A tleap script that builds the chain and sets N, CA, C and O, in Angstrom:
source leaprc.protein.ff14SB
mol = sequence {
  NMET PRO THR SER GLU ASN THR ASP ALA GLY
  ARG ILE ARG SER GLY SER GLU ARG VAL TYR
  GLY VAL ARG MET THR LEU PRO PRO ASP ASP
  PRO MET ARG ARG VAL LEU GLY ASP GLU TRP
  ALA SER PHE ARG TRP PHE ALA SER ILE ASP
  GLU ARG ASP ASN ALA LEU ILE ARG MET ARG
  ARG GLU HIE GLU TYR SER ARG LEU GLY ASP
  THR PRO THR LEU VAL TYR GLU LYS VAL GLU
  ARG ASP LYS PRO PRO ALA PRO LEU LYS ARG
  PRO THR CALA
}
set mol.1.N position { 1.692 65.934 39.518 }
set mol.1.CA position { 0.453 66.499 39.121 }
set mol.1.C position { -0.485 66.471 40.274 }
set mol.1.O position { -0.668 65.380 40.814 }
set mol.2.N position { -1.148 67.599 40.756 }
set mol.2.CA position { -2.103 67.518 41.734 }
set mol.2.C position { -3.361 66.854 41.347 }
set mol.2.O position { -3.930 67.144 40.294 }
set mol.3.N position { -3.801 65.985 42.157 }
set mol.3.CA position { -5.020 65.182 41.794 }
set mol.3.C position { -5.908 64.953 43.055 }
set mol.3.O position { -5.396 65.098 44.165 }
set mol.4.N position { -7.136 64.622 42.938 }
set mol.4.CA position { -8.034 64.247 43.992 }
set mol.4.C position { -8.805 62.939 43.551 }
set mol.4.O position { -9.060 62.679 42.375 }
set mol.5.N position { -9.118 62.215 44.537 }
set mol.5.CA position { -9.922 61.019 44.313 }
set mol.5.C position { -11.079 60.924 45.290 }
set mol.5.O position { -11.050 61.480 46.387 }
set mol.6.N position { -12.094 60.201 44.853 }
set mol.6.CA position { -13.221 59.932 45.761 }
set mol.6.C position { -12.874 58.904 46.769 }
set mol.6.O position { -13.026 57.708 46.522 }
set mol.7.N position { -12.367 59.380 48.016 }
set mol.7.CA position { -11.986 58.374 49.009 }
set mol.7.C position { -12.974 58.479 50.173 }
set mol.7.O position { -12.839 57.788 51.182 }
set mol.8.N position { -13.953 59.341 50.017 }
set mol.8.CA position { -14.955 59.550 51.258 }
set mol.8.C position { -15.856 58.333 51.028 }
set mol.8.O position { -16.486 58.187 49.981 }
set mol.9.N position { -15.894 57.463 52.049 }
set mol.9.CA position { -16.685 56.299 52.091 }
set mol.9.C position { -18.196 56.594 51.937 }
set mol.9.O position { -18.949 55.792 51.384 }
set mol.10.N position { -18.598 57.742 52.432 }
set mol.10.CA position { -20.088 58.103 52.296 }
set mol.10.C position { -20.474 58.419 50.950 }
set mol.10.O position { -21.675 58.490 50.687 }
set mol.11.N position { -19.542 58.634 49.999 }
set mol.11.CA position { -19.892 58.993 48.633 }
set mol.11.C position { -19.722 57.733 47.691 }
set mol.11.O position { -20.126 57.770 46.528 }
set mol.12.N position { -19.153 56.694 48.195 }
set mol.12.CA position { -18.735 55.575 47.438 }
set mol.12.C position { -19.892 54.503 47.508 }
set mol.12.O position { -20.033 53.900 48.572 }
set mol.13.N position { -20.654 54.251 46.542 }
set mol.13.CA position { -21.823 53.323 46.477 }
set mol.13.C position { -21.367 51.901 46.121 }
set mol.13.O position { -22.091 50.955 46.429 }
set mol.14.N position { -20.283 51.720 45.533 }
set mol.14.CA position { -19.863 50.391 45.009 }
set mol.14.C position { -19.311 49.697 46.249 }
set mol.14.O position { -18.606 50.229 47.106 }
set mol.15.N position { -19.773 48.311 46.219 }
set mol.15.CA position { -19.216 47.493 47.308 }
set mol.15.C position { -18.032 46.756 46.935 }
set mol.15.O position { -17.324 46.253 47.807 }
set mol.16.N position { -17.738 46.642 45.585 }
set mol.16.CA position { -16.681 45.785 45.208 }
set mol.16.C position { -15.473 46.723 44.683 }
set mol.16.O position { -15.394 47.927 44.925 }
set mol.17.N position { -14.610 46.028 43.978 }
set mol.17.CA position { -13.322 46.801 43.512 }
set mol.17.C position { -13.781 47.846 42.427 }
set mol.17.O position { -14.609 47.637 41.540 }
set mol.18.N position { -13.103 48.988 42.661 }
set mol.18.CA position { -13.450 50.082 41.693 }
set mol.18.C position { -12.393 50.251 40.688 }
set mol.18.O position { -11.366 50.866 40.975 }
set mol.19.N position { -12.572 49.772 39.600 }
set mol.19.CA position { -11.576 49.922 38.545 }
set mol.19.C position { -11.939 50.679 37.338 }
set mol.19.O position { -11.078 50.859 36.476 }
set mol.20.N position { -13.153 51.150 37.188 }
set mol.20.CA position { -13.548 51.927 36.010 }
set mol.20.C position { -13.777 53.351 36.509 }
set mol.20.O position { -14.515 53.566 37.471 }
set mol.21.N position { -13.139 54.324 35.850 }
set mol.21.CA position { -13.145 55.576 36.396 }
set mol.21.C position { -13.433 56.717 35.370 }
set mol.21.O position { -13.518 56.522 34.158 }
set mol.22.N position { -13.570 57.896 35.965 }
set mol.22.CA position { -13.751 59.081 35.115 }
set mol.22.C position { -12.643 60.105 35.512 }
set mol.22.O position { -12.615 60.531 36.667 }
set mol.23.N position { -11.791 60.482 34.648 }
set mol.23.CA position { -10.851 61.500 34.871 }
set mol.23.C position { -11.384 62.881 34.524 }
set mol.23.O position { -11.894 63.074 33.421 }
set mol.24.N position { -11.283 63.836 35.419 }
set mol.24.CA position { -11.832 65.162 35.161 }
set mol.24.C position { -10.721 66.135 35.141 }
set mol.24.O position { -9.979 66.236 36.118 }
set mol.25.N position { -10.559 66.895 34.025 }
set mol.25.CA position { -9.466 67.932 33.904 }
set mol.25.C position { -10.205 69.229 33.466 }
set mol.25.O position { -11.383 69.219 33.107 }
set mol.26.N position { -9.431 70.348 33.522 }
set mol.26.CA position { -9.960 71.586 33.153 }
set mol.26.C position { -9.624 71.858 31.706 }
set mol.26.O position { -8.571 71.438 31.225 }
set mol.27.N position { -10.572 72.610 30.947 }
set mol.27.CA position { -10.268 72.936 29.605 }
set mol.27.C position { -9.076 73.979 29.500 }
set mol.27.O position { -8.820 74.683 30.477 }
set mol.28.N position { -8.385 74.080 28.392 }
set mol.28.CA position { -7.246 74.915 28.258 }
set mol.28.C position { -7.580 76.452 28.638 }
set mol.28.O position { -6.665 77.137 29.094 }
set mol.29.N position { -8.743 76.959 28.479 }
set mol.29.CA position { -9.071 78.301 28.653 }
set mol.29.C position { -9.723 78.541 29.903 }
set mol.29.O position { -10.235 79.641 30.113 }
set mol.30.N position { -9.758 77.632 30.746 }
set mol.30.CA position { -10.513 77.749 32.129 }
set mol.30.C position { -9.753 78.600 33.014 }
set mol.30.O position { -8.572 78.310 33.204 }
set mol.31.N position { -10.265 79.625 33.593 }
set mol.31.CA position { -9.572 80.526 34.502 }
set mol.31.C position { -9.215 79.884 35.857 }
set mol.31.O position { -8.410 80.449 36.596 }
set mol.32.N position { -9.769 78.767 36.185 }
set mol.32.CA position { -9.416 78.002 37.332 }
set mol.32.C position { -8.084 77.390 37.251 }
set mol.32.O position { -7.476 77.018 38.255 }
set mol.33.N position { -7.606 77.280 35.991 }
set mol.33.CA position { -6.191 76.687 35.836 }
set mol.33.C position { -5.213 77.638 36.597 }
set mol.33.O position { -4.224 77.141 37.133 }
set mol.34.N position { -5.431 78.923 36.667 }
set mol.34.CA position { -4.491 79.697 37.404 }
set mol.34.C position { -4.482 79.412 38.960 }
set mol.34.O position { -3.497 79.697 39.640 }
set mol.35.N position { -5.502 78.898 39.438 }
set mol.35.CA position { -5.616 78.570 40.792 }
set mol.35.C position { -5.146 77.046 41.041 }
set mol.35.O position { -4.318 76.769 41.909 }
set mol.36.N position { -5.714 76.133 40.248 }
set mol.36.CA position { -5.335 74.756 40.442 }
set mol.36.C position { -4.138 74.300 39.643 }
set mol.36.O position { -3.587 73.251 39.975 }
set mol.37.N position { -3.707 74.970 38.658 }
set mol.37.CA position { -2.534 74.532 37.939 }
set mol.37.C position { -2.916 73.824 36.674 }
set mol.37.O position { -3.994 73.238 36.580 }
set mol.38.N position { -2.074 73.873 35.738 }
set mol.38.CA position { -2.281 73.212 34.412 }
set mol.38.C position { -2.416 71.768 34.406 }
set mol.38.O position { -3.041 71.203 33.508 }
set mol.39.N position { -1.848 71.123 35.385 }
set mol.39.CA position { -1.964 69.658 35.471 }
set mol.39.C position { -2.930 69.020 36.371 }
set mol.39.O position { -2.911 67.809 36.588 }
set mol.40.N position { -3.817 69.873 36.921 }
set mol.40.CA position { -4.865 69.388 37.921 }
set mol.40.C position { -5.759 68.263 37.241 }
set mol.40.O position { -6.101 68.364 36.063 }
set mol.41.N position { -6.090 67.280 37.971 }
set mol.41.CA position { -7.074 66.264 37.529 }
set mol.41.C position { -7.640 65.669 38.888 }
set mol.41.O position { -7.010 65.618 39.945 }
set mol.42.N position { -8.930 65.232 38.677 }
set mol.42.CA position { -9.651 64.521 39.707 }
set mol.42.C position { -10.326 63.262 39.213 }
set mol.42.O position { -10.818 63.241 38.085 }
set mol.43.N position { -10.369 62.194 40.026 }
set mol.43.CA position { -10.818 60.953 39.482 }
set mol.43.C position { -11.918 60.501 40.367 }
set mol.43.O position { -11.927 60.761 41.571 }
set mol.44.N position { -12.889 59.791 39.740 }
set mol.44.CA position { -14.057 59.121 40.431 }
set mol.44.C position { -13.978 57.656 39.930 }
set mol.44.O position { -13.870 57.387 38.734 }
set mol.45.N position { -14.040 56.703 40.935 }
set mol.45.CA position { -13.891 55.268 40.547 }
set mol.45.C position { -15.140 54.518 40.814 }
set mol.45.O position { -15.820 54.793 41.803 }
set mol.46.N position { -15.492 53.537 39.941 }
set mol.46.CA position { -16.722 52.741 40.138 }
set mol.46.C position { -16.417 51.255 39.868 }
set mol.46.O position { -15.416 50.878 39.259 }
set mol.47.N position { -17.282 50.517 40.329 }
set mol.47.CA position { -17.124 49.058 40.311 }
set mol.47.C position { -17.493 48.464 38.815 }
set mol.47.O position { -16.893 47.474 38.398 }
set mol.48.N position { -18.385 49.038 38.126 }
set mol.48.CA position { -18.806 48.482 36.871 }
set mol.48.C position { -18.875 49.587 35.782 }
set mol.48.O position { -18.965 50.772 36.102 }
set mol.49.N position { -18.832 49.198 34.560 }
set mol.49.CA position { -18.863 50.092 33.426 }
set mol.49.C position { -20.209 50.887 33.420 }
set mol.49.O position { -20.254 52.097 33.198 }
set mol.50.N position { -21.311 50.102 33.684 }
set mol.50.CA position { -22.673 50.808 33.688 }
set mol.50.C position { -22.683 51.854 34.891 }
set mol.50.O position { -23.165 52.976 34.738 }
set mol.51.N position { -22.180 51.473 35.979 }
set mol.51.CA position { -22.274 52.441 37.141 }
set mol.51.C position { -21.478 53.710 36.684 }
set mol.51.O position { -21.959 54.831 36.843 }
set mol.52.N position { -20.278 53.514 36.126 }
set mol.52.CA position { -19.456 54.693 35.640 }
set mol.52.C position { -20.209 55.501 34.612 }
set mol.52.O position { -20.318 56.720 34.742 }
set mol.53.N position { -20.715 54.867 33.623 }
set mol.53.CA position { -21.373 55.497 32.546 }
set mol.53.C position { -22.640 56.293 33.009 }
set mol.53.O position { -22.891 57.368 32.464 }
set mol.54.N position { -23.441 55.802 33.995 }
set mol.54.CA position { -24.545 56.382 34.574 }
set mol.54.C position { -24.067 57.621 35.400 }
set mol.54.O position { -24.739 58.653 35.373 }
set mol.55.N position { -22.995 57.542 36.085 }
set mol.55.CA position { -22.396 58.646 36.944 }
set mol.55.C position { -21.916 59.753 35.909 }
set mol.55.O position { -22.088 60.947 36.155 }
set mol.56.N position { -21.361 59.348 34.841 }
set mol.56.CA position { -20.817 60.236 33.905 }
set mol.56.C position { -21.957 61.131 33.269 }
set mol.56.O position { -21.802 62.340 33.098 }
set mol.57.N position { -23.087 60.465 32.940 }
set mol.57.CA position { -24.236 61.259 32.372 }
set mol.57.C position { -24.756 62.205 33.419 }
set mol.57.O position { -25.240 63.274 33.046 }
set mol.58.N position { -24.699 61.914 34.665 }
set mol.58.CA position { -25.096 62.853 35.765 }
set mol.58.C position { -24.073 63.982 35.838 }
set mol.58.O position { -24.489 65.134 35.964 }
set mol.59.N position { -22.874 63.756 35.775 }
set mol.59.CA position { -21.825 64.697 35.862 }
set mol.59.C position { -21.872 65.770 34.808 }
set mol.59.O position { -21.602 66.936 35.097 }
set mol.60.N position { -22.210 65.399 33.588 }
set mol.60.CA position { -22.199 66.136 32.420 }
set mol.60.C position { -23.384 67.043 32.273 }
set mol.60.O position { -23.358 67.991 31.488 }
set mol.61.N position { -24.422 66.762 33.022 }
set mol.61.CA position { -25.818 67.464 32.814 }
set mol.61.C position { -25.760 68.880 33.468 }
set mol.61.O position { -24.900 69.153 34.305 }
set mol.62.N position { -26.641 69.711 33.083 }
set mol.62.CA position { -26.956 70.989 33.758 }
set mol.62.C position { -27.541 70.698 35.126 }
set mol.62.O position { -28.547 69.998 35.235 }
set mol.63.N position { -26.923 71.225 36.165 }
set mol.63.CA position { -27.475 70.925 37.520 }
set mol.63.C position { -28.628 71.807 37.817 }
set mol.63.O position { -28.728 72.893 37.247 }
set mol.64.N position { -29.592 71.355 38.766 }
set mol.64.CA position { -30.719 72.051 39.063 }
set mol.64.C position { -30.477 73.415 39.846 }
set mol.64.O position { -31.288 74.340 39.879 }
set mol.65.N position { -29.310 73.397 40.432 }
set mol.65.CA position { -29.115 74.627 41.266 }
set mol.65.C position { -28.095 75.593 40.602 }
set mol.65.O position { -27.645 76.553 41.228 }
set mol.66.N position { -27.730 75.312 39.283 }
set mol.66.CA position { -26.985 76.143 38.508 }
set mol.66.C position { -27.836 77.386 37.983 }
set mol.66.O position { -29.066 77.373 37.947 }
set mol.67.N position { -27.053 78.447 37.586 }
set mol.67.CA position { -27.834 79.487 36.822 }
set mol.67.C position { -28.298 79.026 35.533 }
set mol.67.O position { -27.638 78.172 34.941 }
set mol.68.N position { -29.418 79.519 35.003 }
set mol.68.CA position { -29.886 79.146 33.578 }
set mol.68.C position { -28.724 79.294 32.621 }
set mol.68.O position { -28.088 80.344 32.534 }
set mol.69.N position { -28.455 78.161 31.872 }
set mol.69.CA position { -27.472 78.182 30.808 }
set mol.69.C position { -26.157 77.738 31.238 }
set mol.69.O position { -25.318 77.397 30.406 }
set mol.70.N position { -25.888 77.718 32.689 }
set mol.70.CA position { -24.525 77.133 33.073 }
set mol.70.C position { -24.487 75.690 32.873 }
set mol.70.O position { -25.442 74.976 33.180 }
set mol.71.N position { -23.431 75.251 32.376 }
set mol.71.CA position { -23.001 73.837 32.310 }
set mol.71.C position { -21.665 73.582 32.827 }
set mol.71.O position { -20.842 74.496 32.853 }
set mol.72.N position { -21.368 72.345 33.265 }
set mol.72.CA position { -20.088 72.015 33.788 }
set mol.72.C position { -19.043 72.215 32.750 }
set mol.72.O position { -19.236 71.837 31.595 }
set mol.73.N position { -17.906 72.817 33.136 }
set mol.73.CA position { -16.822 73.112 32.122 }
set mol.73.C position { -15.737 72.081 32.146 }
set mol.73.O position { -14.787 72.187 31.370 }
set mol.74.N position { -15.828 71.095 32.992 }
set mol.74.CA position { -14.741 70.077 33.108 }
set mol.74.C position { -14.750 69.243 31.867 }
set mol.74.O position { -15.764 69.081 31.189 }
set mol.75.N position { -13.467 68.668 31.566 }
set mol.75.CA position { -13.291 67.678 30.460 }
set mol.75.C position { -13.398 66.293 31.030 }
set mol.75.O position { -12.588 66.006 31.911 }
set mol.76.N position { -14.258 65.413 30.668 }
set mol.76.CA position { -14.447 64.086 31.215 }
set mol.76.C position { -13.786 63.041 30.363 }
set mol.76.O position { -13.943 63.126 29.145 }
set mol.77.N position { -13.092 62.101 30.844 }
set mol.77.CA position { -12.471 61.086 30.071 }
set mol.77.C position { -12.566 59.782 30.839 }
set mol.77.O position { -12.163 59.702 31.999 }
set mol.78.N position { -13.118 58.731 30.165 }
set mol.78.CA position { -13.287 57.357 30.782 }
set mol.78.C position { -11.934 56.736 30.831 }
set mol.78.O position { -11.169 56.724 29.866 }
set mol.79.N position { -11.658 56.191 32.063 }
set mol.79.CA position { -10.344 55.502 32.307 }
set mol.79.C position { -10.585 54.241 32.990 }
set mol.79.O position { -11.663 54.051 33.552 }
set mol.80.N position { -9.582 53.287 32.985 }
set mol.80.CA position { -9.671 52.001 33.681 }
set mol.80.C position { -8.204 51.748 34.280 }
set mol.80.O position { -7.167 52.200 33.794 }
set mol.81.N position { -8.297 51.019 35.314 }
set mol.81.CA position { -7.155 50.604 35.839 }
set mol.81.C position { -7.025 49.047 36.113 }
set mol.81.O position { -8.058 48.387 36.231 }
set mol.82.N position { -5.887 48.495 36.207 }
set mol.82.CA position { -5.799 47.061 36.312 }
set mol.82.C position { -6.324 46.418 37.577 }
set mol.82.O position { -6.850 45.305 37.596 }
set mol.83.N position { -6.144 47.205 38.645 }
set mol.83.CA position { -6.646 46.692 40.073 }
set mol.83.C position { -7.035 47.869 40.834 }
set mol.83.O position { -6.642 48.970 40.450 }
set mol.84.N position { -7.786 47.757 41.902 }
set mol.84.CA position { -8.185 48.787 42.752 }
set mol.84.C position { -7.018 49.249 43.622 }
set mol.84.O position { -6.089 48.478 43.862 }
set mol.85.N position { -7.050 50.527 44.109 }
set mol.85.CA position { -5.945 50.988 44.972 }
set mol.85.C position { -5.984 50.296 46.264 }
set mol.85.O position { -7.016 49.779 46.694 }
set mol.86.N position { -4.806 50.283 46.914 }
set mol.86.CA position { -4.637 49.798 48.171 }
set mol.86.C position { -5.475 50.666 49.246 }
set mol.86.O position { -5.624 51.877 49.081 }
set mol.87.N position { -5.962 50.044 50.248 }
set mol.87.CA position { -6.706 50.926 51.311 }
set mol.87.C position { -5.806 52.104 51.867 }
set mol.87.O position { -4.598 51.939 52.039 }
set mol.88.N position { -6.417 53.244 52.129 }
set mol.88.CA position { -5.621 54.280 52.695 }
set mol.88.C position { -5.245 53.856 54.014 }
set mol.88.O position { -6.024 53.207 54.712 }
set mol.89.N position { -3.962 54.225 54.440 }
set mol.89.CA position { -3.423 53.919 55.735 }
set mol.89.C position { -3.517 55.254 56.479 }
set mol.89.O position { -2.967 56.247 56.003 }
set mol.90.N position { -4.135 55.304 57.527 }
set mol.90.CA position { -4.310 56.527 58.359 }
set mol.90.C position { -3.101 56.640 59.267 }
set mol.90.O position { -2.710 55.617 59.828 }
set mol.91.N position { -2.503 57.737 59.453 }
set mol.91.CA position { -1.397 57.882 60.303 }
set mol.91.C position { -1.879 57.574 61.770 }
set mol.91.O position { -3.010 57.852 62.168 }
set mol.92.N position { -0.977 57.016 62.476 }
set mol.92.CA position { -1.382 56.755 63.880 }
set mol.92.C position { -0.584 57.733 64.780 }
set mol.92.O position { 0.603 57.985 64.570 }
set mol.93.N position { -1.305 58.269 65.796 }
set mol.93.CA position { -0.751 59.309 66.714 }
set mol.93.C position { 0.143 58.698 67.721 }
set mol.93.O position { 0.694 59.403 68.567 }
savepdb mol mol.pdb
quit
């Protein structure tokens, strides 16, 4: 299943282990499924439940730069994992 995660250090505000997450998927009738595939998902991870829940509120809201009436169409699901992922290993040249 194709997925994406927030691994950009500039976007990660948590200083500790990130085990509370939000899984984002596309609704069944979303036309982007033809581009991304039926199994596409993206995850965002946070250090605390409060941090995750506050971020989820911001994700679900109508954004200030959207057209009037536009709302995010993603399906959001709260998820947790037992431990944080191992650090990414960059390939050496």
